[in-house]
Every structure is written in C-alpha cells, then in structure tokens.
C-alpha positions in Angstrom: 8.4 2.4 17.7 10.2 3.4 14.3 8.2 2.9 11.1 10.5 2.2 8.0 10.4 5.2 5.6 8.5 4.3 2.5 10.2 4.3 -0.9 9.0 7.4 -2.7 10.9 7.0 -6.0 7.7 6.1 -7.8 5.5 8.6 -5.9 3.0 10.6 -8.0 3.1 14.2 -6.5 0.5 16.8 -6.9 0.9 20.6 -6.0 -1.5 22.1 -3.4 -4.5 23.8 -4.9 -3.7 26.7 -2.9 -0.3 27.0 -4.6 0.2 29.8 -7.4 2.7 30.1 -10.3 4.4 33.0 -8.7 7.1 31.1 -6.7 5.3 31.4 -3.3 5.2 28.8 -0.6 4.1 25.6 -2.2 3.8 21.9 -0.8 3.2 18.9 -2.9 1.6 15.7 -1.5 1.8 12.2 -2.9 -1.5 10.1 -2.7 0.1 6.8 -3.9 1.3 5.6 -0.4 -1.5 3.7 1.4 -2.1 5.0 4.9 0.7 7.6 4.6 0.9 11.2 3.2 4.2 12.2 2.0 4.6 16.2 1.9 7.6 18.0 0.2 8.5 21.5 -0.9 7.7 22.0 -4.6 10.5 24.3 -4.9 13.1 21.5 -3.9 11.7 18.3 -5.3 14.8 16.4 -4.7 15.0 17.5 -1.1 13.5 15.8 1.9 9.7 14.7 2.3 7.9 14.6 5.5 5.8 11.5 5.9 2.6 11.6 8.0 0.0 9.0 8.8 -3.3 9.7 7.0 -5.0 10.3 10.3 -2.3 12.7 11.4 -2.6 14.7 8.1 -6.4 14.7 8.3 -6.2 16.1 11.8 -3.6 18.8 10.7 -5.9 19.9 7.7 -9.0 20.0 9.9 -7.0 22.3 12.5 -5.9 24.6 9.7 -9.4 24.9 8.4 -10.6 25.7 11.8 -8.0 28.6 12.2 -5.9 26.8 14.8 -2.7 28.1 13.3 -3.9 31.7 12.5 -1.3 34.4 13.1 -2.2 36.6 16.0 
C-alpha cells in the first residue's frame, strides 16, 4: 500500500540537539505532520526528505539509544 507524500512546504523544521555548528552530520525533523516524522539533511534543506511513521521513528530512536547501530 502506498501512502501519499505529505506536503512539507509549510513544515517547521528543527535541527537535532546533537548537531553542532561545525558543519558536521546534521539532521532536521519536522514535528508539524501528525503521525509522520519528516527527516532531512540540514546541509541540503532543498533536497529530499525521508518520511517515517511516528511508530517507526520511535522504534529507530530507541534502537539508536540501545546501541543497536554502534560501530564495531
């Protein structure tokens, strides 16, 4: 089943609290889309955004915090 892409033209983006001002790897998320979490590269705000369900984003964040993606 394909879900239509939300209109993100009016989205309010915020930078990750883990981002710094030294041009590192930064992401922004938009909280204004109910049930969805759009994510984009803060260095390329006109570029594409990935859109996750809120449940999928929560599961991803939980896995990151648990160290499931730690480099070996």
